[in-house]
C-alpha positions as CSV (number, residue, x, y, z in Angstrom):
1,M,-284.2,18.4,72.0
2,K,-281.4,16.9,74.1
3,L,-278.1,15.4,73.2
4,L,-278.3,11.6,73.6
5,E,-274.9,10.6,72.4
6,S,-271.7,12.3,71.3
7,I,-268.6,10.4,70.3
8,T,-265.3,11.5,68.7
9,I,-263.8,9.0,66.3
10,P,-260.0,9.2,66.4
11,L,-258.2,10.4,63.3
12,D,-254.7,10.2,64.8
13,T,-253.6,7.4,62.5
14,A,-253.7,10.0,59.6
15,A,-250.3,11.3,60.9
16,S,-248.4,8.2,59.7
17,V,-250.4,6.4,56.9
18,A,-252.6,7.2,54.0
19,R,-255.0,4.4,54.6
20,W,-256.4,2.8,57.7
21,E,-259.5,1.2,59.2
22,M,-261.0,1.1,62.6
23,K,-264.2,0.0,64.4
24,A,-266.5,2.2,66.6
25,D,-269.7,1.6,68.5
26,L,-272.4,4.1,67.6
27,S,-275.8,4.0,69.1
28,G,-275.3,0.4,70.4
29,Q,-274.1,-1.0,67.0
30,R,-270.6,-1.7,65.8
31,Y,-269.5,0.0,62.5
32,G,-266.3,-0.2,60.5
33,F,-264.7,3.0,59.2
34,Y,-262.2,3.0,56.4
35,F,-260.1,6.1,55.6
36,D,-258.1,6.7,52.4
37,Y,-256.1,9.6,51.2
38,N,-256.5,10.2,47.5
39,T,-253.3,11.9,46.2
40,L,-254.9,13.0,42.9
41,Q,-257.8,14.8,44.6
42,E,-255.7,15.8,47.6
43,A,-258.5,14.7,49.9
44,W,-259.4,12.2,52.6
45,F,-262.3,9.8,51.9
46,M,-264.3,7.6,54.3
47,A,-266.4,4.5,53.9
48,I,-268.7,2.9,56.5
49,S,-269.5,-0.8,56.9
50,D,-271.8,-2.7,59.2
51,R,-270.6,-5.1,61.9
52,N,-270.3,-7.9,59.2
53,G,-268.1,-5.8,57.0
54,E,-270.8,-5.1,54.4
55,L,-270.3,-1.7,52.8
56,L,-273.1,0.8,53.8
57,L,-271.7,4.0,52.3
58,G,-268.4,4.8,50.6
59,G,-266.7,7.7,48.8
60,I,-267.5,10.3,51.5
61,R,-265.0,13.2,51.2
62,L,-264.0,14.6,54.6
63,V,-265.1,18.2,54.4
64,P,-265.4,20.3,57.6
65,G,-268.8,21.4,58.7
66,V,-270.8,19.0,56.4
67,F,-273.3,16.4,57.8
68,F,-272.1,13.2,56.1
69,L,-275.1,10.9,56.8
70,E,-278.1,13.3,56.6
71,K,-279.0,12.7,52.9
72,Y,-278.5,8.9,53.1
73,H,-280.6,7.9,56.1
74,A,-283.7,7.3,54.1
75,G,-282.0,5.1,51.5
76,V,-279.6,3.3,53.8
77,P,-281.5,2.5,57.0
78,A,-278.6,0.4,58.4
79,L,-276.5,3.6,58.8
80,P,-276.1,4.9,62.3
81,P,-279.2,6.9,63.2
82,G,-277.2,10.0,64.3
83,E,-275.0,12.3,62.3
84,L,-271.3,12.3,61.5
85,W,-269.5,15.6,60.8
86,L,-265.9,16.9,60.8
87,M,-265.5,19.6,63.4
88,D,-262.7,22.2,63.1
89,I,-261.2,22.2,66.6
90,E,-259.6,25.6,66.0
91,G,-263.1,27.1,65.5
92,K,-262.2,28.7,62.2
93,L,-264.5,26.8,59.9
94,A,-264.5,29.5,57.2
95,T,-260.8,28.8,56.6
96,A,-260.6,25.1,57.5
97,E,-259.0,22.9,54.9
98,V,-258.3,19.2,55.3
99,T,-254.8,18.3,54.1
100,R,-252.8,15.1,53.9
101,Y,-251.3,15.7,57.3
102,N,-253.7,17.7,59.4
103,P,-256.9,15.6,60.1
104,H,-255.6,14.5,63.5
105,T,-254.4,17.9,64.6
106,R,-257.0,20.3,63.2
107,F,-260.3,18.2,63.1
108,A,-262.4,15.9,65.1
109,L,-264.8,13.4,63.4
110,T,-267.8,13.6,65.6
111,Y,-270.9,11.4,65.9
112,T,-274.0,13.0,67.6
113,I,-277.5,11.9,68.1
114,Y,-280.3,14.0,69.5
115,G,-283.7,13.0,70.9
116,E,-286.7,14.1,72.9
């Protein structure tokens, strides 16, 4: 298998606000990403929409090392065909914890797709 595409989706807005949205092109399609910090759960959550703004998937808790789309591809075919995951850029996944103020300094939201 070879890597066909790898994109990092910026999380730098997390430094200053608890909610933001952005657009990204993944595998030739435009998607909307919405990020919210939930103070009760002390966690960041993400939602993904299609290019028309229709919600495809919501309530995705940003947890390092977890493949976010893997279990939803069969039921939501409009999702990007690759995989989204939160990579610990310090390389210490065992102790990685997402906090209110560290997504942009400690993690990279990465989209990858592999093929033949």
